[in-house]
C-alpha positions as a printed Julia matrix, in Angstrom:
180×3 Matrix{Float64}:
 -123.74   -89.67  66.6
 -121.06   -91.79  65.91
 -117.44   -90.82  64.85
 -117.24   -90.39  61.15
 -114.94   -92.57  58.92
 -113.69   -89.56  57.08
 -111.2    -87.31  58.33
 -112.3    -83.56  58.46
 -110.39   -82.61  55.61
 -111.58   -85.35  53.61
 -115.12   -84.52  54.72
 -114.74   -80.91  53.33
 -113.27   -82.2   50.12
 -115.87   -84.46  49.46
 -118.52   -82.15  50.66
 -117.36   -79.57  47.99
 -118.77   -81.84  45.56
 -122.07   -80.83  46.75
 -121.84   -77.49  45.01
 -119.8    -74.32  44.52
 -118.68   -72.6   47.93
 -119.79   -68.87  47.86
 -117.41   -66.13  48.93
 -118.9    -64.59  52.1
 -120.68   -67.51  53.26
 -118.04   -69.27  55.44
 -120.59   -71.54  57.29
 -120.96   -73.54  53.88
 -117.67   -75.49  54.82
 -119.48   -76.8   57.86
 -122.58   -77.44  55.93
 -120.66   -79.36  53.4
 -118.43   -81.39  55.77
 -121.72   -82.39  57.52
 -123.37   -83.58  54.26
 -120.29   -85.9   53.42
 -120.53   -87.57  56.63
 -124.31   -88.01  56.42
 -125.32   -85.5   59.28
 -127.16   -83.43  56.82
 -128.76   -84.61  53.39
 -127.2    -83.84  50.06
 -129.74   -81.37  49.23
 -130.46   -79.43  52.48
 -132.96   -77.26  50.69
 -135.31   -80.44  50.56
 -136.74   -80.66  54.1
 -138.58   -83.79  53.16
 -135.18   -85.73  52.71
 -134.09   -85.2   56.58
 -133.88   -88.13  58.79
 -134.67   -87.3   62.52
 -131.13   -87.13  63.68
 -130.37   -84.74  60.57
 -133.36   -82.36  61.73
 -131.55   -82.22  64.98
 -128.65   -80.97  63.31
 -130.38   -77.98  61.84
 -129.6    -74.67  63.4
 -126.7    -76.51  65.64
 -124.29   -77.25  62.28
 -121.37   -75.8   63.98
 -121.7    -77.69  67.53
 -122.66   -81.04  65.33
 -119.17   -80.91  63.65
 -117.41   -79.95  67.12
 -119.14   -82.97  68.42
 -118.07   -85.41  65.68
 -114.55   -83.92  65.63
 -113.63   -83.1   69.26
 -110.3    -81.87  68.31
 -111.73   -78.51  66.97
 -111.93   -77.59  70.6
 -108.34   -76.94  70.81
 -106.86   -73.83  69.86
 -104.52   -73.58  66.68
 -102.66   -70.87  65.15
 -103.73   -69.93  61.66
 -100.67   -70.98  59.71
 -101.3    -67.8   57.22
 -101.72   -65.0   59.72
 -100.79   -66.74  63.07
 -104.17   -65.75  64.59
 -105.42   -68.02  67.61
 -108.56   -70.08  66.13
 -110.65   -72.67  67.59
 -113.93   -74.84  66.84
 -115.07   -74.17  63.64
 -113.05   -71.24  63.17
 -110.5    -73.46  62.42
 -112.28   -74.17  59.28
 -114.05   -70.78  58.45
 -111.12   -68.31  59.15
 -108.84   -69.6   56.98
 -111.55   -69.97  54.1
 -112.68   -66.53  54.55
 -109.54   -64.71  55.14
 -107.16   -66.43  52.92
 -108.88   -68.9   50.49
 -111.26   -66.41  49.27
 -108.45   -63.48  49.02
 -106.61   -65.98  46.65
 -103.77   -65.97  49.41
 -103.81   -69.81  49.48
 -106.19   -72.56  48.08
 -108.81   -74.84  49.56
 -106.37   -77.83  48.95
 -103.83   -76.19  50.73
 -106.35   -75.57  53.53
 -107.37   -79.12  53.5
 -103.88   -80.26  53.95
 -103.31   -78.02  56.98
 -106.61   -79.47  58.53
 -105.58   -83.04  57.82
 -102.03   -82.52  59.31
 -103.88   -80.55  62.5
 -106.29   -83.49  62.72
 -103.5    -86.18  62.67
 -101.42   -84.22  65.08
 -104.14   -83.91  67.65
 -106.45   -86.83  67.43
 -104.77   -89.87  68.88
 -107.12   -92.41  67.23
 -106.07   -90.99  63.83
 -102.33   -90.55  64.43
 -100.0    -93.02  62.95
  -96.19   -92.42  62.01
  -95.06   -94.1   58.73
  -91.48   -94.09  57.83
  -90.54   -94.48  54.32
  -87.11   -95.81  53.01
  -86.05   -92.78  50.92
  -87.57   -89.54  49.92
  -88.14   -91.22  46.47
  -90.33   -93.82  48.0
  -92.38   -91.13  49.6
  -92.9    -89.14  46.61
  -93.81   -92.28  44.72
  -96.47   -93.02  47.42
  -97.75   -89.35  47.15
  -97.89   -89.37  43.5
 -100.16   -92.77  43.42
 -102.51   -91.14  45.98
 -102.57   -88.06  43.99
 -103.27   -89.98  40.46
 -106.35   -91.7   42.49
 -107.77   -88.48  43.6
 -107.05   -89.31  47.24
 -105.33   -87.78  50.13
 -102.3    -89.5   51.63
 -104.14   -90.51  54.53
 -106.86   -92.1   52.62
 -104.6    -93.87  50.34
 -102.75   -95.3   53.16
 -105.84   -96.35  54.9
 -107.22   -98.05  51.92
 -103.87   -99.81  51.43
 -103.85  -101.1   55.01
 -107.73  -102.14  54.71
 -106.76  -104.12  51.39
 -103.69  -105.83  53.14
 -105.95  -106.99  56.09
 -108.95  -107.99  53.88
 -106.72  -110.12  51.72
 -104.53  -111.24  54.58
 -101.41  -110.15  52.65
  -98.27  -111.02  54.29
  -95.93  -108.02  54.03
  -93.06  -109.17  56.01
  -90.55  -108.88  53.18
  -91.17  -105.13  53.41
  -91.19  -104.92  57.27
  -88.49  -102.48  58.45
  -87.64  -101.42  62.23
  -88.76   -98.26  63.38
  -85.85   -95.67  63.08
  -86.94   -94.08  66.54
  -87.89   -96.68  68.7
  -89.92   -95.92  71.87
  -88.07   -96.56  74.9
């Protein structure tokens, strides 16, 4: 199975559109993420809709998600309770222990997941420098108005510039922390 185009946080957010998340069924987050990237059908109860590859995922959802997002193997500290977590517990623990108890929101959990993935996955990680805090906030608000994460908004912007061969030299600015 090839690497998905969505970051894990984006897959979870998109997957949550397939239905409500039941408290106490933390593995639904894994299912929802797999649905969003096409590893499971949108309606997992309709067994006739499964492709052969999706049938292989049945019973191995956690393993499949870790294979798609290898950075899950690294241990992380839960930002809400500092417990060491890894693999799909990186998704399930915060949801059960902190989202379901209203200590935090699924949006905050997804934001944390996005930051973790950007930090741990070298294929995703890109540093972007803004000219000012106002410019940064303007970009964040533009992304939020369109219902996108900052990463999805910036990636779409880059794709648009490439697709239309836009010349952006007038906006070019040297890296404030050049690598030596």
